[in-house]
C-alpha positions as CSV (number, residue, x, y, z in Angstrom):
1,M,25.3,13.7,-3.8
2,A,26.0,10.0,-3.3
3,Y,23.1,7.7,-2.7
4,N,23.0,7.0,1.1
5,R,21.1,3.9,1.9
6,K,21.7,4.3,5.6
7,D,20.2,7.8,5.9
8,F,18.2,9.3,8.8
9,F,15.0,7.4,8.0
10,F,16.9,4.1,7.7
11,K,18.5,4.6,11.1
12,E,15.2,5.7,12.7
13,A,13.4,2.6,11.3
14,K,16.1,0.4,12.9
15,K,15.8,2.3,16.2
16,Q,12.0,1.8,16.2
17,N,12.3,-1.9,15.1
18,F,10.5,-1.4,11.8
19,A,11.5,-3.7,8.9
20,A,12.2,-0.7,6.5
21,R,12.3,3.0,6.3
22,S,9.2,3.0,4.0
23,V,7.1,2.9,7.3
24,F,7.5,6.7,7.6
25,K,5.8,7.2,4.2
26,L,2.7,5.4,5.5
27,E,3.0,7.2,8.9
28,E,3.0,10.6,7.2
29,I,0.0,9.7,5.0
30,D,-1.9,8.4,8.0
31,Q,-1.1,11.5,10.1
32,R,-2.3,13.7,7.2
33,F,-5.5,11.9,6.4
34,H,-6.3,9.9,9.6
35,L,-7.1,6.7,7.7
36,L,-6.1,3.9,10.2
37,K,-8.4,3.3,13.2
38,T,-8.9,0.6,15.8
39,G,-10.7,-2.4,14.6
40,M,-10.3,-1.9,10.9
41,K,-9.8,-4.6,8.4
42,V,-6.9,-3.9,6.0
43,L,-5.6,-5.5,2.8
44,D,-1.8,-4.8,2.4
45,L,-0.6,-5.4,-1.2
46,G,3.2,-5.6,-1.8
47,A,3.8,-6.0,1.9
48,A,7.5,-7.1,2.0
49,P,9.6,-6.5,4.0
50,G,6.7,-5.8,6.3
51,S,7.0,-2.3,7.7
52,W,3.6,-1.1,6.5
53,S,2.1,-4.2,8.1
54,Q,3.9,-3.5,11.3
55,Y,2.5,0.1,11.4
56,T,-1.0,-1.0,10.4
57,S,-1.0,-3.8,13.0
58,K,-0.3,-1.3,15.8
59,K,-3.0,1.1,14.5
60,V,-5.8,-1.3,14.1
61,G,-5.1,-3.1,17.4
62,S,-6.2,-6.5,18.6
63,A,-9.7,-6.0,17.2
64,G,-8.4,-5.3,13.7
65,R,-7.1,-7.7,11.0
66,V,-4.6,-7.3,8.3
67,L,-4.1,-9.6,5.3
68,A,-0.7,-8.9,3.6
69,I,0.4,-10.3,0.3
70,D,3.7,-10.2,-1.5
71,L,5.8,-12.2,-3.9
72,Q,8.5,-12.4,-1.3
73,K,8.1,-14.2,2.0
74,V,7.8,-11.8,5.0
75,G,9.6,-13.2,8.1
76,L,7.6,-11.2,10.7
77,K,5.1,-12.6,13.1
78,L,2.3,-10.1,14.1
79,P,-0.7,-11.2,16.1
80,N,-3.4,-9.6,13.9
81,V,-1.7,-10.0,10.5
82,V,-1.8,-12.9,8.1
83,F,1.1,-12.9,5.6
84,I,0.6,-14.6,2.2
85,C,3.6,-15.3,-0.1
86,G,2.3,-15.3,-3.7
87,D,1.5,-13.4,-6.9
88,L,-1.6,-11.3,-6.5
89,R,-2.5,-12.0,-10.1
90,D,-2.5,-15.8,-9.4
91,Q,-4.5,-15.8,-6.2
92,N,-8.2,-16.8,-5.9
93,L,-8.7,-13.9,-3.5
94,E,-12.2,-14.9,-2.5
95,A,-11.1,-18.4,-1.5
96,L,-8.0,-16.9,0.2
97,F,-10.1,-14.5,2.3
98,T,-12.4,-17.4,3.4
99,E,-9.5,-19.7,4.2
100,K,-7.8,-17.0,6.3
101,Q,-11.1,-16.0,7.9
102,I,-10.7,-12.4,6.9
103,P,-13.8,-11.9,4.7
104,P,-14.2,-8.7,2.7
105,P,-15.2,-5.9,2.5
106,F,-12.0,-4.1,3.7
107,D,-11.9,-0.7,5.3
108,L,-8.6,0.2,3.6
109,V,-6.5,-1.2,0.8
110,L,-2.8,-0.3,0.8
111,S,-0.4,-0.8,-2.1
112,D,3.3,-0.2,-1.9
113,M,3.9,-2.5,-4.8
114,A,6.8,-1.5,-7.1
115,P,8.3,-3.3,-10.1
116,K,11.9,-4.5,-10.3
117,T,13.4,-1.4,-11.8
118,T,15.4,-1.5,-15.0
119,G,16.8,2.0,-15.0
120,I,14.9,2.7,-18.2
121,K,12.5,5.4,-17.1
122,F,9.6,4.7,-19.6
123,T,9.7,0.9,-18.8
124,D,9.8,1.4,-15.0
125,Q,6.9,3.9,-15.2
126,A,4.8,1.5,-17.4
127,R,5.4,-1.4,-15.0
128,S,4.6,0.7,-12.0
129,L,1.3,1.8,-13.7
130,E,0.4,-1.8,-14.4
131,L,0.8,-2.7,-10.7
132,C,-1.2,0.4,-9.7
133,E,-4.0,-0.7,-12.0
134,L,-3.9,-4.2,-10.5
135,A,-4.1,-2.7,-7.0
136,F,-7.0,-0.3,-8.0
137,A,-9.0,-3.2,-9.6
138,T,-8.5,-5.2,-6.3
139,A,-9.6,-2.2,-4.2
140,C,-12.7,-1.8,-6.3
141,R,-13.6,-5.4,-5.8
142,F,-13.0,-5.6,-2.1
143,L,-13.4,-2.1,-0.5
144,R,-16.5,-1.2,1.4
145,P,-18.3,1.9,0.3
146,G,-16.7,4.8,2.2
147,G,-13.4,2.9,2.4
148,H,-10.0,4.3,1.4
149,F,-7.1,3.3,-0.9
150,I,-3.4,4.2,-0.9
151,V,-1.2,3.4,-3.9
152,K,2.3,4.1,-4.9
153,L,3.0,5.2,-8.5
154,F,6.2,6.2,-10.3
155,H,5.3,9.6,-11.7
156,G,5.1,9.6,-15.5
157,G,3.0,10.5,-18.5
158,E,0.0,8.4,-17.4
159,F,-0.2,10.0,-14.0
160,E,-3.2,12.3,-14.9
161,N,-5.1,9.5,-16.6
162,F,-4.7,7.2,-13.6
163,R,-5.7,10.0,-11.2
164,T,-8.8,10.7,-13.3
165,E,-9.8,7.0,-13.0
166,L,-9.4,7.2,-9.3
167,R,-11.6,10.3,-9.1
168,K,-14.4,8.4,-10.7
169,A,-14.3,5.8,-7.9
170,F,-13.6,8.0,-4.9
171,D,-15.2,11.1,-3.4
172,K,-11.7,12.7,-3.2
173,V,-8.2,11.9,-4.5
174,E,-5.1,13.4,-2.8
175,V,-1.5,13.2,-4.0
176,L,1.5,13.2,-1.6
177,R,5.2,12.8,-1.9
178,P,6.2,12.0,1.7
179,K,9.2,13.7,3.2
180,S,11.0,10.4,3.6
181,T,11.0,9.7,-0.1
182,R,14.5,9.7,-1.5
183,K,15.3,12.8,-3.6
184,E,16.1,10.7,-6.7
185,S,12.9,8.7,-6.5
186,K,10.0,9.4,-8.9
187,E,7.4,7.8,-6.6
188,V,4.3,9.6,-5.4
189,F,1.3,8.3,-3.4
190,L,-2.3,8.7,-4.5
191,I,-4.9,8.5,-1.7
192,G,-8.4,7.7,-2.6
193,L,-10.8,8.8,0.1
194,G,-14.4,7.6,0.3
195,Y,-14.9,4.7,-2.1
196,K,-18.2,5.3,-3.9
197,G,-18.9,1.6,-4.4
198,E,-19.5,-0.3,-7.7
199,S,-22.1,1.5,-9.7
């Protein structure tokens, strides 16, 4: 079947004024695990084009704060979200959090980061894993004990090893392939529930 960019979820996102269809992946994860609550402080990694930030902004409300980082500039303006354009690896995050007046720890770290795909399965999976490990290291630095973590991974040979690492850091690790994921996609989401804190 031909790849249909303008599928049901694409049209639904447009109808609801979300920046991308990927919002429904986060929505399904949130409905399943009830992670986002009013007043939370959230770090959104790989935020462009901004649909996860839009959903998170609504869920945490005016008492909550979201700090969103991406290599691409996000053109949205949301009252409780600060967008940063830059490479996560190059940022002095502690200084950034102080400057933007969103000090850690965070209640939830989200990562929808994905590499520029090459079409070479092994390469794409390796690059995806690298971004997942970066997101995981960031979560371990800035999550509060008991906080949660959502990360996207292209499923491949290192999946079990990465899940094992997450299990050491969280009380429970769940895996979900949301209904809105395209059939040809290899992506899955790992959800770390209850961060144990640095030992």
